[in-house]
C-alpha positions in Angstrom: 41.9 -0.4 8.1 43.2 1.0 11.0 41.5 2.8 14.0 43.2 5.8 13.1 42.6 5.8 9.6 38.5 5.0 10.3 38.2 7.9 12.7 39.6 10.0 10.4 37.5 9.0 7.5 34.2 9.0 10.1 35.1 12.9 11.0 36.0 14.0 6.9 32.7 12.1 6.0 30.6 14.1 8.9 31.4 17.6 7.1 29.5 16.9 3.6 25.6 17.7 3.6 25.4 14.3 2.3 27.3 12.2 3.8 28.0 8.1 2.7 27.8 7.1 6.7 24.1 8.1 6.6 21.4 4.6 6.1 19.7 6.6 3.5 23.2 6.5 1.1 22.2 3.2 0.3 19.1 4.1 -1.2 20.8 7.1 -3.0 23.3 5.2 -4.9 21.2 3.2 -6.7 19.2 5.6 -7.4 22.1 7.9 -8.7 23.1 4.8 -10.4 19.6 4.3 -12.5 19.8 7.8 -13.2 23.2 8.6 -14.5 25.4 5.6 -14.9 24.3 5.1 -18.6 25.8 8.5 -19.5 28.6 8.3 -17.7 29.4 5.3 -19.5 28.9 6.4 -22.7 31.6 9.7 -21.9 33.8 7.4 -20.3 33.3 4.8 -23.6 34.4 7.9 -26.1 37.4 8.9 -24.2 38.8 5.2 -25.0 38.8 3.5 -21.7 40.5 0.6 -23.0 42.5 -2.6 -21.8 46.0 -1.6 -19.8 44.4 1.9 -18.6 45.3 3.1 -14.9 42.2 5.2 -14.0 41.2 6.7 -10.7 37.7 7.1 -9.5 37.4 10.1 -7.4 34.2 9.6 -4.9 33.8 6.3 -5.7 30.0 6.3 -3.5 28.3 2.7 -4.1 30.8 1.8 -7.1 29.2 1.2 -10.1 31.3 3.1 -11.9 35.0 1.5 -10.4 33.3 -1.5 -11.6 32.4 -0.8 -15.1 35.8 1.1 -15.4 37.6 -2.4 -13.9 35.5 -4.3 -16.7 36.9 -2.1 -19.5 40.6 -1.8 -18.3 40.9 -5.5 -17.4 43.7 -7.8 -16.1 46.3 -5.6 -17.3 44.3 -2.6 -16.4 43.9 -1.0 -12.7 41.4 1.4 -10.9 41.9 3.1 -7.9 38.8 4.5 -6.1 38.8 6.4 -3.4 36.4 8.2 -0.8 36.6 9.8 2.2 34.2 7.2 3.5 34.5 4.1 1.4 32.3 1.6 3.9 29.7 1.0 0.5 32.9 0.1 -1.5 33.4 -3.8 -2.2 35.2 -5.1 -4.9 36.5 -8.2 -3.2 35.7 -10.6 -6.7 37.5 -7.6 -8.4 41.2 -8.1 -8.7 41.8 -4.9 -11.0 40.3 -2.3 -8.2 42.1 -1.2 -5.1 39.9 1.3 -2.3 41.6 3.6 -0.7 40.6 6.6 2.5 41.1 9.8 0.6 40.6 13.1 0.8 41.0 14.7 -2.5 41.6 18.1 -1.2 44.3 17.3 1.1 45.7 13.7 0.5 48.3 12.9 -1.8 48.1 11.0 -5.0 50.8 9.8 -7.6 51.9 12.4 -9.8 51.2 11.8 -13.3 50.6 8.8 -13.5 46.8 7.8 -14.7 45.3 7.5 -17.9 41.7 8.8 -17.1 40.6 10.9 -13.9 36.6 10.4 -13.1 34.2 12.3 -10.5 30.9 12.5 -10.3 29.3 14.9 -7.7 32.2 15.4 -5.6 33.4 18.8 -6.5 29.9 20.5 -5.6 30.2 19.1 -2.0 34.1 20.3 -1.5 34.6 23.8 -0.4 38.0 24.2 -1.5 37.2 22.9 -5.1 40.4 24.8 -7.2 42.8 22.7 -4.9 40.4 19.1 -5.3 40.5 19.7 -9.1 44.7 20.8 -9.6 45.3 17.4 -7.5 43.1 15.5 -10.2 44.9 17.5 -13.4 48.5 16.3 -11.0 47.1 12.9 -11.1 47.0 12.7 -14.6 49.8 11.3 -17.2 50.8 13.6 -20.3 47.8 12.6 -22.6 45.4 11.4 -19.9 41.6 12.7 -19.9 39.9 14.2 -16.8 36.2 14.1 -16.8 34.1 15.9 -14.3 30.3 15.6 -13.6 28.5 17.7 -11.4 24.9 19.3 -11.2 23.8 22.6 -11.9 20.9 23.5 -9.9 19.0 26.5 -11.9 16.5 24.2 -13.8 14.4 24.0 -10.8 10.7 22.9 -11.1 8.4 26.0 -11.5 4.4 25.2 -12.5 3.7 28.6 -13.7 6.3 27.6 -16.3 5.3 24.6 -16.7 1.9 23.7 -15.3 1.8 20.2 -13.7 5.5 20.1 -12.2 5.5 19.8 -8.8 8.0 22.2 -6.7 7.6 21.0 -3.1 8.3 22.9 -0.1 10.9 20.4 1.0 12.7 20.9 -1.8 13.1 24.8 -1.2 14.0 24.1 1.9 16.5 21.7 0.9 18.2 23.7 -1.4 18.5 26.2 1.6 20.4 23.6 3.8 22.8 23.0 1.1 23.4 25.9 0.4 24.1 27.0 3.9 26.7 23.7 4.3 28.6 25.0 1.3 27.6 23.5 -1.4 27.6 24.6 -4.7 24.5 23.9 -6.7 25.8 25.5 -10.0 29.3 24.4 -10.1 28.5 22.0 -13.1 27.8 25.1 -15.8 31.2 26.4 -14.8 33.2 23.2 -15.2 33.9 24.1 -19.2 35.6 27.1 -17.8 37.7 25.9 -15.4 39.5 22.9 -17.4 40.1 25.7 -19.4 41.8 27.5 -16.8 43.7 24.7 -15.5 45.0 24.6 -19.4 43.8 21.4 -20.2 43.5 20.6 -24.2 40.6 19.6 -26.0 38.4 20.5 -23.4 34.7 20.0 -24.0 31.0 19.5 -22.1 27.7 18.6 -22.0 25.0 19.1 -20.0 21.9 16.2 -19.2 19.0 16.9 -17.9 15.4 14.8 -17.8 11.8 15.0 -16.7 11.7 12.4 -13.3 7.6 11.5 -12.9 6.6 9.0 -9.6 8.9 5.6 -10.1 12.2 6.9 -11.6 15.1 7.0 -10.3 14.9 10.9 -9.1 12.5 10.7 -7.0 14.1 7.9 -5.0 16.9 9.7 -5.3 15.4 13.1 -3.4 13.4 10.8 -1.3 17.2 9.5 0.1 18.3 13.4 0.3 14.6 14.8 1.7 14.9 11.8 4.6 18.8 12.6 5.2 18.5 16.4 5.9 14.9 16.1 7.6 16.3 17.3 11.2 18.0 19.9 10.1 15.3 21.8 7.5 13.0 21.6 10.3 15.4 22.5 13.2 16.0 25.6 11.4 12.1 25.7 10.9 12.6 26.0 7.2 10.2 23.6 6.6 7.1 21.7 9.9 6.5 18.0 10.0 3.4 18.1 8.1 4.5 19.9 5.1 7.6 16.9 5.0 5.3 14.1 5.4 3.1 15.6 2.6 5.8 16.2 0.2 7.7 12.6 0.8 3.9 11.1 0.2 3.6 13.6 -2.8 6.7 11.6 -4.3 4.4 8.5 -4.8 1.5 10.2 -6.7 0.7 9.3 -10.0 1.1 13.1 -11.2 4.2 13.8 -9.8 6.8 14.9 -11.9 9.3 17.2 -11.6 12.6 18.2 -13.7 16.3 17.4 -12.7 19.1 19.6 -12.6 21.8 19.5 -14.9 24.7 17.3 -14.6 27.0 18.6 -16.2 29.9 16.8 -17.8 33.3 18.3 -18.6 36.3 16.3 -20.0 39.9 17.8 -21.2 43.1 15.8 -21.6 46.5 17.2 -20.1 48.8 18.4 -22.5 52.1 16.4 -23.6 55.4 18.9 -22.9 58.7 18.3 -22.0 57.6 20.2 -18.9 55.0 18.1 -17.8 57.0 14.5 -18.7 59.3 15.7 -15.9 56.1 16.2 -13.3 
């Protein structure tokens, strides 16, 4: 990787609220994998990912899904995994995987080249979501599948509705901070409609949510997010030092539990038409 590419990647990564350059990413990626990989793999298997497929993994993060895809496509297939900051994507032992520094909103992709395009928790962070989505669809072969997974945070801890749920002041501060930085915390629910609007066929969607007790992957992920944005939340006076320390400790309380956001998965197939064949 050239110095220019490295600088560009760092600049782009810093534009995101929860960028990969932060040391907290080392805790967030395994927690995300533990919480959501099983469901993601189920969806990908149902779409028929098979030996020989060419796959694009957008925003590869820690690389767990790219590794799973590589196992499915085998030596005859190929997995291109992209990220604006790919420092955590290491595949020296996996010949089927290619890693590329890439911003899905502005950088080109090979057109009509992939049997599958997948992203998870990427578009909620991207300001130009429609362009990013259009770019992913344009990269599909005719007949290829797009599947995207994004959060819908309309399910929020509410002790009044469900006694025992814990609503932390830090959780409210985090939501406010993400909103101000352009994160669309409700985008997941709109995925189904957006894939239809882009002309995909066989569009379907499923939402998954969990109750997260202390010691589960969810609180581990939230701890990483809280720690990463701690200074910003305190500087904005959304929370005090004492409240933050209290809430971090609460994540380890055996009585703690909270509902997760809904992770919506939506998928659709690019139409096979004479026009598509000449893209």
